[in-house]
N, C-alpha and C positions, 0 to 999 in steps of 0.2 A: 130497322134492318134493311128495308128496301132502299134506303138512301145510300147505305154503305155498298149494297150490291150494285146499284146503278153507277156509283163512283168507280168501283173496280172494273166494271164493263167498259166504261169510258177510257180508263187508263190502259186497259188491254188493247182497245182499238187504236189508241194513240201510239202505242209501241209497235203494233203490227203495221200501221200505215205510214210510219215515219220512214222517209227515204234513206236516212243516214245509217240505219241499222244494217249491218252486214252479218254474214254467217259467223265471223269471229266474235262480234259483239254478243250475238245470241248465245254462243258457247260460254262466254264469260258470265253472262247473267244466269245461265242455267246451272252453274256450279253449286257447290254446297252453300246453303244459306244459313246464317246464324239462327239458332233455335232460341229466339227471344222468349217464346212462350214457356219453354222448359225452365229457363233461368228465372223467369218471373214466378213460376210455380214453386221452384226451390226457395226463393226468397220469401214467399208467402208462408210456406211450411215452417221455415226457420223462425219467422216472426210469431207464428201461432205457437210454436213450441216454447219460445221464450216467454210468451204471455201466460201460457199454462203453467210453466215452472214458477213464475212469479206468483200466480194465484195460489199454487200449492204451498209455497213457502210462507205466504201470508196466512194461510189457514192452519198451519202447524202450530201446536201449542208452544208457547214460549216458556222457557224455564225462568221461574221467578226467583231471583236472588235478592236477599234482603239488602237494602241500601247500607252503605258503611255507616257506622255510628258517628255521630257528629262529635268532633273533638272540641271540648270547651276548656279553656285555660282558667284554672283557678287563680284568683288574684293572690299574689304573694303577700304574706304579712309583712308589715313594715319592720325594718331592723331597729332594734332598740338603740337609742342614742348612747354613745360611749360616755361612761362616767369618768370624770377627771377628779382625782383626789390629790391634794397637795400633801406631801410628806416632807418632813425636814431632811435636808441633805446631811448625811453623816458618812464618815470614812469607814469603810469596812476592810478587813484583811482579806486577801484573795483566798478562795477555797482551794484545798489541795485537789489535784487532778488525779483520778484513779488510773492506774496503768492497766490496760487490758492484757489478759493472758492469752497466749495463742490457743485457738480452738483445736482440740484434739478430735480426730475423726472417731466417731462412735463405732464400736464394734457391732457388726450386725450378726444376726443369727441366721442359720440356713433356712429357718422357717419362713423368712420373707420371700415372697414370690419372685421368681426370675421369669422374664418374658423374652422369648427368642423372636425377634422381629424379622430377622433375615440372615442369610449367609451369602457371602460373595468372595470370589477369588480374583487376585490380580497376579498373573504369572504363577509362581509357586507359593506365594503367601496367601493364606486364607484369613478372612476377617468375618466377624459375627457382629450382628446388631442386637445387643441384649439390653433390655430396658431403655431403648432409644440411645444407646451409647455404642460407638464402634470400638471393638476390642479385638486383639489378636492373641495368639497362644502366649501364655506367660503373664498376661495382664490380669490385674485383680479388680473385681467388681463386686461391691457389697460384701467384702471379706472373703470371697471365693476366687480361687485362681483358675483361669481357663487352661485346661490341660490339652484338649484336642478339638480340632475343627474338621468336620467331614462335610460332604455335600448336602446332607440332610439332617445332621445332628451335631451338637456340641457337648462336650463333657467338662464339667466344673468340679473342682475339689474344694469343699467347704472348709472353714477354719477348724471344725471339729473332726475332720478326716473323712466325712462321708462324701460320696460321689453323687453329683447331680447331673442327669442327662436331660437335655432339652432337644426337642425334635421339631422340625418344620412340618411333619406329617400331621394332618388334622384327622382325628379319628372320631 
């Protein structure tokens, strides 16, 4: 410590005895000096904080998840060799082709569930999304005719004459 003290004293004498120093130079040197010690202290604290955080995270228990199961491929059994048989060639008469009849739409009963998925309007025309189909007033879905569409309810008339009301209100 005495070596540093002696060096500082010599530097101070050199500054005071130097003939070039004027009053203006002294004012420039006596201005605010950078606080190197404060910045160094901040740096040390940040490094210590990071080191402590690292130690804490290393000491925390780690969650143990089981490793994923290994996937092993089973060898595929060999395909059987195709068997070739020889048959005598004979001429055969063509077989008659059956004519398919048109499929008639099956009549549904009102007991089948209707699901109102949504209601929307474009201008004056209202549309409903029933059983994932877009329908409007007068359309028939599963044998029931759509009578009325309102903002939160639709009304259907089943084939047997009963009225079915579907609502978007969840109760």
